[in-house]
C-alpha positions as CSV (number, residue, x, y, z in Angstrom):
1,M,3.2,15.7,-5.8
2,P,4.7,13.9,-2.7
3,R,3.7,10.5,-1.8
4,I,2.6,9.5,2.1
5,R,4.5,6.9,3.0
6,P,2.9,3.7,4.6
7,N,3.1,4.0,8.4
8,F,4.5,0.1,7.9
9,T,7.2,1.4,6.5
10,K,8.6,2.6,9.4
11,S,8.1,0.3,11.2
12,P,11.6,-1.8,12.6
13,Y,9.9,-4.7,11.6
14,F,9.5,-4.2,7.5
15,V,11.6,-5.3,5.2
16,D,12.4,-3.4,2.3
17,E,13.6,-6.1,-0.1
18,P,13.2,-5.0,-4.0
19,G,10.5,-6.5,-5.4
20,N,9.6,-8.5,-1.6
21,W,8.3,-6.1,0.9
22,H,7.5,-8.3,4.2
23,L,7.3,-7.8,7.8
24,Q,9.8,-9.6,10.4
25,P,7.6,-12.6,12.1
26,G,5.9,-11.2,15.6
27,A,5.0,-8.3,13.8
28,P,1.7,-6.9,15.4
29,K,-1.6,-8.1,13.2
30,E,-2.8,-4.6,12.2
31,L,0.9,-3.7,10.9
32,Q,0.1,-7.0,8.5
33,K,-3.3,-5.7,7.8
34,E,-2.0,-2.5,6.4
35,L,0.5,-4.2,4.4
36,E,-1.6,-6.1,2.9
37,T,-3.8,-3.8,2.1
38,Y,-1.4,-1.8,0.4
39,L,-0.3,-4.5,-1.3
40,R,-3.7,-5.6,-3.1
41,D,-4.2,-1.8,-3.6
42,L,-1.3,-1.7,-6.1
43,E,-2.4,-4.5,-8.0
44,T,-5.7,-2.1,-8.8
45,I,-5.6,-0.9,-12.2
46,D,-6.8,3.1,-12.9
47,E,-9.2,3.1,-15.8
48,P,-9.2,5.8,-17.8
49,G,-11.8,8.3,-15.8
50,T,-10.5,7.0,-12.6
51,I,-8.2,8.7,-10.0
52,N,-7.2,5.6,-7.4
53,G,-10.2,3.9,-8.7
54,I,-13.4,6.3,-8.2
55,R,-15.0,7.2,-11.3
56,I,-14.6,10.8,-11.9
57,D,-17.6,12.6,-13.6
58,P,-17.1,15.2,-15.9
59,L,-18.6,18.5,-14.7
């Protein structure tokens, strides 16, 4: 299944350095928030029985 590319990665403000994603100075606040949220979500560890942190109950 292909992954959806986050919108901030399509911005001219986005800097794709390996291990150091960041935005250039002057990036819009909404873009900054999107990147911060994305990076924070990457730190979320999926536990067994969950998908993206959502518990999946067996039928």
